[in-house]
N, C-alpha and C positions, 0 to 999 in steps of 0.2 A: 641788347642782343636778341635776335629773332629766335623763334622756335626752332628753325632748322639748324641755327648755330648751336643751340643748346643740345639738340639731338646729336649733332655731330661731335660735340665734346663727349657726350656719354658713349658714343660708339668708339671714339678714339681711345677712351680709357679701357673699354672691353677689348678692343683689338690689341692694345698694348699688353694686357694681361695674357691674351692668347698667345701673342708672339713670345712672351717670356715662358709660357707653358711649353710651346713647341720647341723652344731652344733647350729646355731642360728635359724634354722627353726622351727617354732611352727605352725603346720597346723591349730590348734584350733583358732589362731588368724586371719585366712584367711576366706574371704567369699567363698562361693561355687564356684562363677565364678573365683576368684583369685586362688583357689585351682586347678582348671582345667588348667588355664594358667601355673602354676608352674609344674604341672604334665606333660603337653605337652612339656614344655622345657626340663624336665628331660628326657622324651622319646627321644627327639631329640639328647641330649647329649649321651644317651645310644647307639643309632644307629651310631653316629659318632665314638664313642669309639670302637664299634664292627667292623667297617670298618677299623680303624687304627689297631686294634688287628689282623684281618684277613690278611691284607697286610703285616704286619711285621712278623707274624707267618710264612707265606709263604716264605718270604725272609730268615728268620732264618733257615727254612728247606732246602732251596736251598743252603745255606752257610754251610750245614752239622753240624749245632749246635746240633740236637738231636743225631747224631752219636757220637759227642765228648762228650755228656753227658751220653753216654752208653744206651740210650733208644732203644728198639727194632724197633720202628717205629716213624716217626714224629708225628703221632696221639697220641701214648702213651706218648711222651714227652710233647706235648701240654696239654693233659689231666692232667698230673701230676702237670703242672704249674698253670692251671686254676681251677682245681677241677671240671671240667665238665666231662660228659661221653665220652667214646671213639668215639661214633658215631658222637656226637656234634663237637668233636675236629677234626675228619676227614672231616666233612662238612665244618668247618671253614677254614681248609687248602685248600680245593677245591675252596672255595669262594675267598680266598686271591690270588690264581693263576688266577682266572678269572678276578679279579679286576686289574690285571696288564696290561690288554688290555683296550684300549679306546672303548667306546660304551655307549649306553643309560643306561645300568645297572651300570657301573663304575661311571658315572656322577651322577646318582641318589643316589648311596651309599655315594659318597663323600659329597653330599649335605644333607645327613641325612634323605632322604625320604624313605628309605627301611629298614625294621627290618632285622636282621641277618637270621632268618628262611626264610623270603620271598626272600631275596637275594640269599641264598644258593639254594633254589628251582629253581629260574630263571637261576642261573649259571649252575646247573646240566642239565637243559633242553636245554639251549643254546648250550651246547656241542653236543647235538643230532640234534637240529634244529636251527641253527644260525639265520635263517630268522625270527624266532618268537620273537626275543629279545625285540623289540620295544613294541609289543602288550602285552608281558608278564609283562614288566616294567609298562605299563599303568594299568594293572589289579592289580599288586602289590601295586600301589599307591592308587587306588580307591576302590578295593575290599577287601574281607576278605581273610584269609589264606586258608580257605577251597575252596573258589572260585578260588584262584590262583592254588591250587593243581589240581583242575579239568581242568583248562586251560592248565596247564603243561602237564597233561596226554594226552590231545588232541594234543598238539603240538608235543609231542614225537610220538604219533601214526601217525601223518600226515607225519613224516619223514620216516616211515617204509612202506614197500610195504605190500599188503595184504597177501602175502606169508610169510613175516616176522611175521605178526601177527599170522598166523596159527601155525608156528613153536614155537613162544613164548607160545601160549596156550598149545601146546603139552607138552612143557617143564614144564610148571606149573602143568599140569595134572599129570606128572610123579613125581613131587615133592609135590604133595598134602598130607596133614596130618592134624590130629587132636590130640593134645596132652593134657593131663590132669595131674594135680598135686595138692597137698595140701600145702598151705602156712603155715607160722609159727603160724598164728592164727587159723589154722584148717579149713580155708575156701577152698572149692573146686574151682579150677581155670582151665581154658581151653584157648587154642589158636589154631588157625588152618590156613591153606593155601588152597585156592580152585581156581579153574578156573573162569574166569569172568562169564560164564554161570551158573556154580553152585552157585557162590556167588549171582547172580541175583535172582536165584530161592529161595535160602535160605533167602535173604533180603526180597523178595516179600512175602514170607510166614510169616516172623516175622512182617512185617508192617501190614499185614492183622490181625494177631493175636493181635497185639498191640491195634487195635481199640477195640476189645473185652475187653482187659485188662484195657484200659483207661476208657472205659464206666463203667466197674464194680467198678473201683477205685472212680470215680466221684459219683456213686450211693452210695457208702459206706463212702464217704467223706475222703478217705485216698489216695489222690494223692501223688505220689512220683517223683523222677527225671525221665527223659526219659530213662537213662541208667538202672534204677531199673525196670521200666516197660518192657524194652526190655529183660532183664534177665527173667522176669516173662513170657513173650511171648515165649521165647525160651523153657522154661521148659514146658509150656502148649502145645506147638507144638509137643514136643517129648513125653511127658507122658500122655497128656490129662488132666492134673490136674494143679492147681495153686501151688504156692510155699509152701513148707513144713514150718509149723509154730509152731510145737511143737511135743510132744510125748503123746501117749495115755497111760492109766494106765497099760496096759500090755506091755508097752515099745515099741510098734510099732509106726512108724512116722504118723503124721497126716498131711493133707494138705488142701489147699483151695478147692473150689468147682471145679468139672470137667468142662472143657471148650470145646466147639465145635470148630472144626477147620474151619474157614472161608476160601473160595477159595482165592488163591494167583494168582496174575496176573503179568506177566512180560511184560514191555513195550520195544519194540525194535524200534529204530529210524534209518532209512536207506534211502539213495537216491534210487529212483526207477530205475535209469539207472544202478546203481551197482547191484541191485537185479536182473535185467533182463540180466546183463552180457554185456550191451552195453557200459559200461564205467568202466574200470578197473584202473583208475588213482588213485593215493594215496590221492588226495584231496577230495574224496567223504566221506560223513558221513556214518558211520556204527557203531552204539554204543547202549549200553543199559544204559539209564540215571541212574545216581548213581553208576554205575559200571565202565563205560568207554568204550573205542573203542574195538570192537571185529572183528574177521575175518569174511568173507563172509560165510565160512563153518559153523561157530557158528550161524550166522544169519539165515541160511537155516535150522539148527538144531532146532533153536527156533521156526521157523514157523511151525514145526510139533507138537508144543504144543498147545492144545486146549485153554489153559489159556494164550494166548499171544495176545497183541494188538500191531499192526504194525503201526508206524507213518511214512508215506511216503509222497512224493511230489504229488501224485495223489490219488484220493479216495473220501471220503465223504468231501464236502466243509463245514467246520464247521461254516462258517460265515452264512449259511442258517439255521443252527440249533438254534432255539430260542423258548423259552416258556415263558409265563407270570406267570407260577407257580414257586414255590420255588425249586422244584426238578430240577436237572441238568441232561439232557440226557447223556447217556453213551459216545457218540462220543465227545460231548462238554466237559465232565469231563476229558477225556484223553487229549484233546487238551490243557486244562488248566494245567494239570500235565506236559506236554511237554514244554509249554511256561513258566510257573512259577515253575521252578524246586526247588526253595527255596522261602521263604517269599519275596514278592516283595519290601519290605521296604529297601532302600539303607543301606548297611552295615550289614543287617541281613542275615545269611546264614543258618537258621534253615530249614531243609527239611522234618522233621517228624511231623505228625499229624497237617498239615496245614488246615485252615478253608477257605471256599469259601465266599467271601464278594461281595455284590452288591455295588461296590465302587463309581460309578459315579451317578446313580440314584438309591436310596435305594429301597428295595423290597416294603417297606410300601408305597412308592410313586408311585408304578406301574413299577418299574424298571424291565426290562426283564432279563431273564437268557440267556445272549448272550455273546460271547467272549469279545466284547469291553466294557461290563459292569461288568464283573466278574474278580476277582483277588484272588490269594491265599495268605493268611496271617497267620502268626504263632498265637498262642492263645494270647500271650501278646500284640502284635500289634493290633490284632482284638479287643481286649478289650479296648485299648487306643482310637481307632477309633470309637468304638461304644458308649463308656461311658465317655471319657475324652476330647472330643473335637478335637482330632488330625484328620488331613485330608490327603487324598491321591489324587494325580493327576498325569498326564502324560504329560511331555513337551518335544517335540523334540525326541519322542521315548524313553524317560527315565522316570522311576518312580521318583516321588518327595514326600517327607514326610514332613508335616508341623505341628508344635505344635499349640496349641490353639492360636488364635489371641488375642493379647493384646488390651484392650480398648484404644481408642485414648486419649491422654493427652491434646490435644489442637487442634487448627485448622488444624495442619499438621497431616497427617496420618503417624504414626510411625511404621507401619508394615514393616516387612522385604520385600524387593522387590519381593521375590519369593512367598509371600502370597497375592499379589494383583492381582486379576483377572486372574486366571490361564488360559492358552490357552486351548481351547477345544481340547481334545485328538483326534487323527486320528483314524478311524475305524481300529481295529486290525484284520487282516486277519488270523493270526495264521497259524499253520501247517494244512495240509490236512490229513485225518485219514482213515484207513481201519481197521476194527475190525474183527478178525477171528472168534469171537463168535457171530456175528450178522448174 
């Protein structure tokens, strides 16, 4: 019996035990805490299985098994066997090839610490920037998939020269498109491809319009998903009206109320040395938050826009911008947007419609509107903090989120160690800002 047959027998035994377990599993008999434990174990098994699938698929492809089966490509062969999409199968093959080499990513995958999508992102990025592997694995372990995607985009950009960025943007510009079609339900659909600058301008306009859409939805008591509101914002930005909701008696379409177009503002983050041309190394920061790294030529083009705020290493010292009122000065608000690009609660990567919270000293207790006392939270976490007893603090430069403290059951304090006397946060200096419209 070969080694493969022996491994297959072991796996068959494990699979048999799992099938028996799943047949006897009755989630209704589990407590909530026990359900979480079983769920986490199943997730761990899924990650281990994905690692084994990727490594063996890559080996089968190297041994010409797809060719022997008559498949046009290894990805087609894998897609037929797994029932997954062609893109997912191609990514799984690339991951399997990457896992053949030793390193932090291969070790983390074999231990079941990375999901297949996260590991695939890391593998693709490491091919471009091998030196970023350890940091990407750390983000994959502790962050969300969206945060990992952002980090991978930065790592890829760091590996390119600024000239490469400019040529890439020119290629994207030449490939720009907007396509529309009607699906089988009769819904109007669209998809597009834009340069980073065009995308940033479009995203900024939609974000500004979404504030109007959300405010109106809340007044009417008709809140929907963020995706639905974003669709309404796009329609309002283009047509000046809300979504069509029916037809009039004469057969003409009717729509929601007309909407004003609020000003949109693009934020550019760039090292001052790069902007002045005194440092052309690839390690400098030049990016539009939410879009990604851009070339210096694009940065200079953005500077010609009156509705641009530049975040640089010199300029207004936002630590001196402080008010005892509830309103947040413009420079301080942009500093918060730059520092807190998503909800600061660990594990939450929501970036849209964030709310500003006086997290350390509440406004009602005289808390100032200063950078070290403000944080951006999503609506859900802001509600939990305001009304449900959840607390936020900062320890060692990292945000920490604590559930309501349980009452002590005896002379011993049974609180979690992280809930006991949080360390006072260090003052947050944040970025320095220069606003072109000031």
